[in-house]
N, C-alpha and C positions, 0 to 999 in steps of 0.2 A: 875647194873643200866643201862648199855647200852642196855641190852636185854629188860628191862622194857620200856625204852624210845622207842625202835623200835616197841614194841607192841602197845603202845598208839598212836604213830605217824601213824603206818600202819592202825589201826582201825579207827582213825579220818579221814584219807584220804579216806577210803572206804565209810565212812558215807557221806563225801562231794560229792562223785561221785554217791552214791546210791540215794540220795534225789531227784536230778533233773530227774533221770531216772524214778523214781516212779511217779513224777508229769506228765511226758510225757506219760507214759503208761495209767494213769488215764484219761488224756485229750483225748487220741486216742480212748479208749474204750467208753467214753461218746459221742464223735462225731460219732463213728461207729453206736451205737444204736439209736442216734438221727436222723441222716440224711440217713442212709441206712437200708432199711427194708428187703433186700435180694431178692427183685423183681424189675422189670422194667415195667413202664406203658408207653405205646405208646401214644404220645400227640394226641389230637383230631385234625382231618383234617378239616380245614376251607373250607367251600364250598361257593366260591364267584360266583355270577352271572356275566356274561360278561359286562352287562351295569353298574355294580358297580365298575369295574376296572378303575382307573384313571391313565393317563400317566404322565410322568414327563414333566415339562415345556419345557425342551429342546428336546422334541420328534420331529421327522421329520414330515413335512407336504407334501402333494402332490400338485403341482402347474402345471397347463396346460394352454396353450395359443394357439391362432391361429393368429399370427401377419401378417400384410401386408408384402408381399414380394416385394422388389424393388432392385435397383442396387445402388452401392456406394462403397466407400473405406474408411476404418478406419485405420489410421496409429498409431502404438504404439511405443512410443519412447524407444529405447534401446541404444541411443548414449551417454547418460549422466551417465554412471555407475549406471544404475537404479537397485535398490535393490528389485528384484522380479524374479520369474520364471514363465514360461507359465502354469505350472500345477496349479498355484494359480488363473489363469484367465479362466480355462476351462469352467466355468458356463457362464461367460460373453461372451466368444468366441462362445459358442454354441448358445446363444441367438441372437448374431449378425448374425450367419450363418442362423438361422431360418428366418431372415429378408432379406436374400440374400446379405448381406454385406460382401465384401471381406476384410480380415484383413492382413495388411502388418507390420511385425515387423521390425522396422528401427534400424539396428545395432543389438547388442547382449547384453542384460542386464546381470548383475553380476550372477544371478541365472541360466543363460542359457549358461553355459560353460565358464564363466569368461569374464571380461570386456576387450574388445579389444580397446585400446586407439587409437583415431584418432586425427589428427591435427585439430586445430580450423577452418581452412579454409575448409578442407574436410568435417568436420561436418556441417558447415554452408551450403556448396553446396548441401550436401545430404538432409538436412532439407528443403532447398528451393525446390529441385526437388520433394520430396515427397509431400509437401504441395500443389504443383501445381495440383496434381491429387486427393487429399483427400477431403472428405466431413467432416471428423472429426479427431481429434488428441487426443490420450490418453497419459498422462504423469503420471508415478507412481514413487514416491520416488527417484528422481534423486540425486545422490551423487556428480555429477559434476554440478557446477552452470551454468545457462544459461547466455550467453554473451549478451551484449547490442544489437548486430546485430541479434542474434537468437530471442531475445524478440521482436524485431521489425518485424521479419518475422511472428511470431505467432500472434502478435497484428494485423498485416495486414490481416492475414488469418481469424481471428475472425471477423474483421471489414467487411469482404466480406460475412459474414454469416456462416462461418465454426464453427463447434462445438468443444469445448475443454473440456475434462474431466480430472480433477486433483484429484489424489488419494494419500493420505498420510497415513503412518503408524508411529505413534509416538514412536514405539519401535525400529525404524530403523533410522540410521543417514542419513540425506537428506538435499538437498538444494532446495526444491520445492518452497520456498518463493521467490527465485530469479526470478521465472516466475510468480507465482500466484499474487504477489503484483503489477504486471503490469496491473492487472484487478481489483484491490481493494480488493483482498482476502489475508488473512494471516492465515496460519495454526499455532495454538498455541502449545507451548511445553507441554510435559507431557501427561498422559493418564487420561481418565475419569473412575471413579469407583463409586459403589453404594453398601453400606453395609447393606441395608435393603431389596432391591428387585433385585436379580441378578440371572444369570443362572450358577449355580455350582461354580462360582468364582466371587469375587467382581469386577473384571475388565470386566466381561461379562455383560454388561449393557443392559437393555431393553429401547427402545424408542417407545413411543406410542402417542406422541403429534406431529401432522404434520400440516403444512400450506398447503392450496390448491394449487396444481401445478401438471402438468402431471407426474412429477417424483415421486410424493407421492400418485398418484391416486390408490385407492384400498388398501392402507396400513392400517392395524390396529395396528400391533406391530411387530417390528423387533428387532433382537439381534445383537449388535456389540461386538466384542471380544477383540479388543485393539483399542479403539477409542480416538481421540483427538478432541479438540474444534476448531472451525473456526470462524474467524471474517471477515465480508464482508460488503462492501458498498451496496451490493444488498440484495435481500430477503433471509431470513433464510427459510429453508424448514422443519426442524425438531428441536425440542428442548427437553431437558432432564427434569426430574422431580426434586423436591426440595431435594431429597436424593442423587442426583448425584453430585459429586465433582471432581475437578481436583487435581492431586497430586502435581502440580507445580503452577497453575494459581489460585490466590485467587479470590473470588467473590461469591456473593449470587444469582446473576441472573442466569437464565437458560443458559446452554451451548448448542451450536449449532454444531452438527456433520455433518450437511448436509446444503449446501447453494449454491446460485447462485450469479453471478456477476450482476451488475446493468443492463447491456445490455441483460442478459438472455442467452447468448450463451456459458457461462462458468459455468460448474457444478463442485463443490468441495465436496469431500467425505473424511471425517476424519478417515476412516477405510478401510483396505483391507481385513481383515480376514473374514468378514461376507459373502464374496462371494467364499471363499475357501472351497471345499468339505471336510467334510460333513456339515459344518456350513451353506452352501448356502440353504439347505432345511429346516432350522429351521424357525418356525413362517412364517412371510411374506418376508423373505430374498430373495427368488427366484423371488417374484413379484417385489421387489425393483430392482433386477438385470435386470429383463425384462424391467422395466421402464427406467433404465439407458441406456440399449441397444436401446430402442426406441428413446431416446434423441439423441444418436449418429447417428442413422439411418435416422432420419428425418431432417438432415441438409439441409438447403436451400441456401448453399453458392453460390455466384455468381462467374463466371469465367471472365477472361479478356484475351486479346490477348496473353500475356506472358505465359498463361497456355496451349497453343497449344501443343499437340492435345487433351488434356484430357477433354476438354469441349464437345467433341463428345461422345454421349451416346452409344458406342458400334458399331455404324454404321454411314455411311455418303454417300451421293450421290455426285459424281464428275460430274459436267456439264461443257462442253467445249464451249467456244464462237465460235470456228471453228474447223474443222476436223484436221487441221495441228498441233493442240496442243495435239494430242492423245498420243504422246510419253511422254510429260510432265505430262499428266494425269495419265499414267501408272506408272511413277516414283513416283508420290505422293501417288498413291494407295499402292505401295510397302512400302513406308515409314509408312503409317498409319497401314498397316498390321503388321509391327514390333511392334506396340503398341496394338495389338489385337483389332484393329478397322476394321470392315468389310466395306471397301469402294469399290464402284462399279462405273464405268464410265457409265453415263446415257445420253440419248438424251435430256431429259428434267427433271426438278426437280419434285419430288414426294411430294404431300401435306403431311405435318407432319413430313417429314424426314429431318435430318440435311443435310446441303448443302455446297458444295465447288464449287464456280464458278471461272473458269480460263478463262481469255480472254485478248484481247488487248483493248486499249482505243476505237478502232473503234467498239468493241462489247459491249460497255458500256450500250447501250440501252436495251440489254437483261436483265440487272440487275438494270435497272433504279430505280425501286421502292425501292430496298434495298439501293442503293446509296443515293437516295433522303431522306430516313428516317435517314441516317447517316450524312446528311448535306454535302454530297460530290457532286460536279458538275464537269463533264468532258466535255471539249470543247477545244477552242483554248488555254485555260489555265486550270489548275487543281485547284479547290477551295475546301478547307476543313476547318472545324471549328478550327483546331489546328495548322495551318501552313499558312504562306503567300501564295499567288497565285504562282503556280509552272508552269514551262515550261514542257510540256509533254515529251520533248525529254530526253531520258535517265532516266525517272522517273517510279517508280512502286508504287502501293498502296496495302496495305494489311489491309482489314477492317473486323471487327467482329461485329455481331449483335446477340442479343438474342430476339426471338419473339415466344410467345406461346409454350414454352418448346422446341423450336428449336434453333440451332445455325447455323448461316449463315456466311461463310467465303468467302469474295470476294477478288480475287487477279487479278489485272489489271496492264498492262505495255504498253509501246509504241511499243516495238518490241519483237520478239520471244526471242532474246538473253536476253533482260532485264527481261522478264517474267521467263526465265530459271534461271536467277540469283536469282529472288525472291523466286522461289520454292526451289532452293538449300539452301537458307537461312532458309526456313521453316524446311527443312530436317536436317540441321546442328544445328539449334538453334540460329544462328547468327542474325536472324530477330529481336531478342530482343534488338539488338544494335540500331535499327532504329525506335523503338516505340516512338511516340510523344504524345500518350494519352493511356488510358487503353484499348482502342478498335481500335487503328489505328497505323499502321506503314507506314512510307514514306521513300522510297529509292530514293535518288537523285544522279545524276552523280558526281563523284569526281572532285574537282577543279584541 
């Protein structure tokens, strides 16, 4: 009985194993004769004509320009733990260089070897010094907030005609609104996205609707790669289409990634990535970068006496009221030379050149037309619009005027010693302690 059981059990097991194998063999043979004929046919080669080939939307474009070359200084903030590195700005820096603009990186941003923390007083002093000479200031993603005193310095700088560029990246932690809100501008949280029309990724949005402005001149379409929205009391410069939304800010109205302040001297950009190579060469991105560089380069900021000597445009003539002042003139020339200002002692002023006149009150007639235009009279008493009548004894005046793209600095005193004190104050910066108006300093004898 046991032998019979083993026979039936063994034969049953063989049947169970054999049936699936038979099905597999049949399936394999059917597939073999259905899909494989034993030959290989080379696919037909498609012959496209060159004009039939279309490029991807994100293809690079060529942009060339021939900008006006001028002089000026753009300062880039690196004092506030700014989250960027200079490699990201190479296209903007190149465009500024094409315009003859010098760039000064103030401090060191996080991406430039690490943030070197400075005290608030040191930071304030450096910012004040840099803004005295700058025509424009660039602030990108600061992670340290701006103090009230720093905001005041930048507000005063913009009020004198200086240009301010604010750039935000919504993917980076930042405190940019601590400065931007001083000018009625607020960078909104979150990034913009478009799931209908985008460049390879829904966060890479296209913007093709622009308001007329020098910053948007010549733009047809630009691509932003991590953009945020901006709210401003001033004009918007670009707006998104109906399919673009914010991942954090609700709203059905268009979003504005590009805007200006109400006074027009502050430009806010809600994206940094569009100028980072190779994205800078996509669509009209390079043209937008060039327009931004032109915005910075065309600053018409005014200077005041406290900005000495940065209001001199690279050179100045020093004219002496008398020959005995030659040593003082030479000393002032050396001071200006340390600021890369080419100053030469001349017998008389040259038309169109910046001028420094050094003299005693007895020499005032030689500078009478400049003194009269400043409302200053020199006689038995010294009369100015910003001080009571002064006794000439022990007194010195430092007056600045801007005329026809020239700057004229007049330094007068009662004696050689008093004049020497005035020029020493110019060299040390202590003259700022005796400024009585934006354009006039008065040194009086100590009581």
